[in-house]
C-alpha positions in Angstrom: 8.1 -39.6 -26.1 4.8 -38.6 -24.7 3.1 -37.8 -21.4 0.7 -40.2 -19.8 -2.1 -38.4 -21.6 -0.5 -39.0 -25.0 0.7 -35.5 -25.6 4.3 -35.1 -26.8 6.6 -33.7 -24.1 9.8 -32.1 -25.3 11.3 -32.4 -21.8 10.6 -36.1 -21.6 11.9 -36.7 -25.1 15.1 -34.8 -24.3 15.6 -36.9 -21.2 14.9 -40.2 -23.0 17.6 -39.5 -25.6 20.0 -38.6 -22.8 20.7 -35.2 -24.2 23.5 -33.4 -22.4 22.5 -30.0 -20.8 26.0 -28.6 -20.8 26.5 -25.6 -23.1 22.8 -24.9 -23.7 22.3 -21.5 -21.9 21.1 -18.6 -23.9 24.0 -16.2 -24.7 23.1 -12.9 -23.2 24.6 -10.5 -20.6 22.0 -7.7 -20.2 18.7 -8.5 -18.6 15.5 -6.6 -17.7 12.8 -8.2 -15.5 9.5 -6.4 -15.4 6.6 -7.3 -13.0 3.4 -8.3 -14.8 1.2 -10.9 -13.4 -0.2 -12.0 -16.7 -1.5 -13.6 -18.7 1.7 -13.6 -20.7 0.7 -15.5 -23.9 3.1 -17.3 -26.2 5.6 -14.4 -26.8 5.3 -12.2 -23.7 6.3 -8.8 -25.0 3.9 -9.3 -27.9 1.0 -11.1 -26.4 0.8 -9.9 -22.8 -1.7 -7.1 -21.9 0.9 -4.4 -21.4 0.2 -0.6 -21.5 -0.5 0.6 -25.0 2.7 0.7 -27.1 4.9 -0.8 -24.4 5.3 -4.2 -25.9 6.6 -2.9 -29.3 8.9 -0.4 -27.6 10.3 -3.0 -25.2 11.0 -5.3 -28.1 12.9 -2.5 -29.8 14.8 -1.8 -26.6 15.8 -5.4 -26.4 17.1 -5.5 -29.9 19.0 -2.2 -29.6 20.8 -3.3 -26.4 21.0 -7.0 -27.0 19.1 -7.5 -23.8 16.7 -10.2 -22.7 13.5 -8.7 -21.3 11.3 -11.0 -19.2 8.0 -10.5 -17.6 8.0 -11.7 -14.0 5.5 -12.4 -11.2 5.5 -13.8 -7.7 4.6 -17.5 -7.6 1.5 -16.9 -5.6 0.6 -13.5 -7.1 -3.1 -12.8 -7.9 -2.7 -9.3 -9.3 -0.1 -6.6 -9.9 0.6 -4.2 -7.1 0.3 -0.4 -7.6 4.1 -0.2 -7.8 5.7 -2.8 -10.2 9.1 -4.3 -9.5 11.8 -3.8 -12.1 15.3 -5.5 -12.1 18.2 -4.9 -14.4 21.0 -7.4 -14.4 24.4 -7.5 -16.0 25.7 -11.0 -16.2 29.3 -10.0 -16.4 31.5 -13.0 -15.6 33.8 -11.0 -13.3 31.6 -8.3 -11.8 27.9 -9.3 -12.1 25.6 -6.5 -11.1 21.9 -6.3 -10.2 19.7 -3.2 -9.8 16.1 -2.8 -8.7 13.4 -0.2 -8.5 9.6 0.2 -8.9 7.5 2.0 -11.4 3.8 2.8 -11.7 3.7 2.1 -15.4 6.0 -0.2 -17.3 6.5 2.4 -20.0 8.8 4.2 -17.4 11.3 1.4 -18.1 12.0 2.9 -21.5 13.8 5.8 -19.7 16.4 3.5 -18.1 19.9 4.1 -19.3 20.9 0.7 -20.7 23.8 2.2 -22.7 25.5 3.3 -19.4 24.6 0.0 -17.7 26.2 -2.1 -20.4 29.3 0.1 -20.1 29.6 -0.6 -16.3 27.4 2.3 -15.1 23.9 2.4 -13.7 20.5 2.3 -15.3 19.2 4.8 -12.8 17.8 2.1 -10.5 19.3 1.2 -7.1 22.0 -1.4 -6.5 20.3 -4.7 -5.3 22.1 -7.5 -3.3 20.1 -10.3 -5.0 20.2 -13.0 -6.1 17.1 -13.5 -8.2 15.9 -17.1 -8.7 14.0 -16.8 -12.0 12.0 -19.9 -12.8 10.4 -20.2 -16.3 6.7 -21.1 -16.0 5.5 -19.8 -19.3 3.1 -22.6 -20.2 1.6 -20.7 -23.2 5.0 -20.8 -24.8 5.6 -24.5 -23.9 3.6 -26.7 -21.7 6.7 -28.3 -20.1 7.7 -25.0 -18.7 4.5 -24.8 -16.7 4.1 -28.4 -15.8 7.7 -28.8 -14.6 8.6 -25.2 -13.7 5.6 -24.2 -11.6 6.3 -26.8 -8.8 9.9 -25.6 -8.8 8.8 -22.0 -8.4 6.4 -22.8 -5.6 9.0 -24.8 -3.7 11.6 -22.0 -4.0 8.9 -19.4 -3.0 8.4 -21.4 0.2 12.1 -21.3 1.0 13.3 -18.0 -0.6 10.3 -15.8 -1.1 12.3 -12.6 -1.4 14.5 -14.0 -4.2 12.0 -16.1 -6.2 10.1 -15.0 -9.3 8.2 -16.8 -12.0 9.4 -15.6 -15.4 8.5 -15.8 -19.1 10.5 -17.7 -21.7 14.2 -18.0 -20.9 15.1 -20.6 -23.6 15.6 -24.3 -23.6 12.1 -25.6 -23.0 13.2 -29.2 -23.3 15.3 -28.8 -20.2 12.4 -27.8 -17.9 12.2 -27.1 -15.0 14.5 -24.2 -15.9 15.9 -21.5 -13.7 18.3 -18.7 -14.3 20.1 -17.2 -11.3 20.8 -13.4 -11.7 22.9 -11.4 -11.8 25.4 -14.2 -12.6 23.3 -15.5 -15.5 23.6 -19.1 -14.4 21.2 -21.4 -16.2 20.0 -24.6 -14.5 17.9 -27.3 -16.1 15.9 -30.4 -15.3 15.2 -29.2 -11.8 12.8 -30.8 -9.5 11.5 -28.9 -6.5 14.0 -30.6 -4.1 16.9 -30.1 -6.5 16.1 -26.5 -7.1 16.1 -25.8 -3.3 19.5 -27.4 -3.1 20.8 -25.4 -6.0 19.5 -22.2 -4.4 21.0 -23.0 -1.1 24.3 -23.8 -2.7 24.3 -20.5 -4.7 23.8 -18.5 -1.5 27.0 -20.2 -0.2 28.9 -19.4 -3.4 28.7 -22.9 -4.9 27.5 -24.3 -8.2 25.6 -27.5 -8.8 27.5 -28.9 -11.8 25.1 -31.7 -12.5 22.2 -29.3 -13.1 24.1 -26.4 -14.6 23.4 -25.7 -18.3 25.9 -22.9 -18.5 26.8 -19.2 -17.8 24.8 -16.9 -20.1 27.7 -14.4 -20.5 29.7 -17.0 -22.5 28.9 -18.5 -26.0 27.6 -22.1 -25.7 30.8 -23.8 -26.6 32.6 -21.9 -23.9 29.9 -22.8 -21.4 30.5 -26.5 -22.2 34.3 -26.0 -21.8 33.9 -24.3 -18.4 31.7 -27.1 -17.2 34.1 -29.8 -18.3 37.0 -28.0 -16.6 35.1 -27.6 -13.4 34.1 -31.3 -13.4 37.7 -32.3 -14.0 39.0 -30.1 -11.2 36.0 -30.5 -8.9 35.9 -26.7 -8.9 32.4 -25.8 -7.7 33.0 -22.3 -6.2 31.3 -19.7 -8.5 34.5 -17.6 -8.7 37.0 -20.6 -9.1 37.2 -20.5 -12.9 37.5 -17.4 -15.1 37.6 -17.2 -18.9 40.8 -15.4 -20.1 40.8 -16.1 -23.8 38.8 -17.7 -26.7 39.8 -18.7 -30.2 37.3 -20.0 -32.8 38.1 -21.9 -35.9 35.0 -23.2 -37.7 33.2 -25.6 -35.4 36.2 -25.8 -32.9 36.5 -23.4 -29.9 39.6 -23.2 -27.7 38.7 -21.5 -24.4 41.4 -20.6 -21.9 40.6 -20.3 -18.2 42.3 -19.1 -15.1 41.7 -21.9 -12.5 43.0 -23.4 -9.3 45.2 -25.6 -11.4 46.7 -22.6 -13.3 45.9 -21.5 -16.9 44.0 -24.3 -18.7 42.9 -24.5 -22.3 39.8 -26.6 -23.1 39.1 -27.4 -26.8 35.6 -28.1 -27.8 34.0 -29.2 -31.2 30.4 -28.2 -31.7 28.5 -30.8 -33.8 25.2 -30.2 -35.5 24.3 -33.4 -37.2 21.2 -33.4 -39.4 20.7 -37.1 -38.6 19.8 -36.1 -35.0 16.9 -33.9 -36.2 13.8 -34.1 -33.9 11.2 -31.9 -32.3 13.0 -29.7 -29.8 10.0 -28.0 -28.3 6.4 -29.1 -27.7 5.1 -26.7 -30.3 7.7 -27.4 -33.0 6.3 -27.9 -36.4 9.5 -29.2 -37.9 12.5 -31.3 -36.8 15.9 -29.6 -36.0 19.3 -31.2 -35.2 20.3 -31.6 -31.6 23.5 -29.6 -31.1 26.2 -31.2 -28.9 29.6 -30.2 -27.7 32.5 -32.7 -27.9 35.5 -32.1 -25.7 38.6 -32.5 -27.8 41.2 -31.9 -25.1 42.2 -30.2 -21.9 45.8 -29.0 -21.4 47.9 -26.5 -19.6 48.0 -23.2 -21.5 
């Protein structure tokens, strides 16, 4: 599948093969968003023009705390302000938290207490009401992210300028336009500008858009797929309507149990990675990889 100009488009290819988006969110609970207007390069913490030593130190910080660190900017930003915005988010499925502050130098971020934050405490920043609508527009990483993400970011900036940020790579280029809503860690994909505005409006009312939702980042991918299937079955769109209470994994089969409006429900999912489905999953991919999919085996009262 290609664009009109003949360039391969991973997003168009994914859409043409009718690839499901359920269960495709990156599995991560701890997030740091650091304002830096760019350029970001292919791998932001490696390639962006950060203060000396900051990139390597931030990569070490991300590894040590299993955190996802993104560079962010306003959709219509021309330069960085003197004070740079910093957000820390915990995508806990029960009590998501968001903190915010500003720094003069991004190296100050290295002093944040992520150990305390992961344990339910504070980084040292201030509590922030949120949400953050973080739209991936990192075209150097994947052209689809800029081509499909940038119009989404601009549309959201028109409607919700206080909440909207362009961000570096969040994962799942082939589902562009991509957005993650923090602190909940809700990944949405294949967004158009109009769809994104509807998703954002719904979120502010406490509702999920199940057709565009890729998954909740606090859960492993199979559990994300299980939650979405249960929500669709029940028509449960309220963010707090479904809560994971247990998970069992046996090889490629995951049994996830949820508290829901219909009581305790177990959803069984088989994750299939078939070599026969191998294809290019990103615009820059040099080799083919299988397309993972999640097959719902059953739904029953637990």
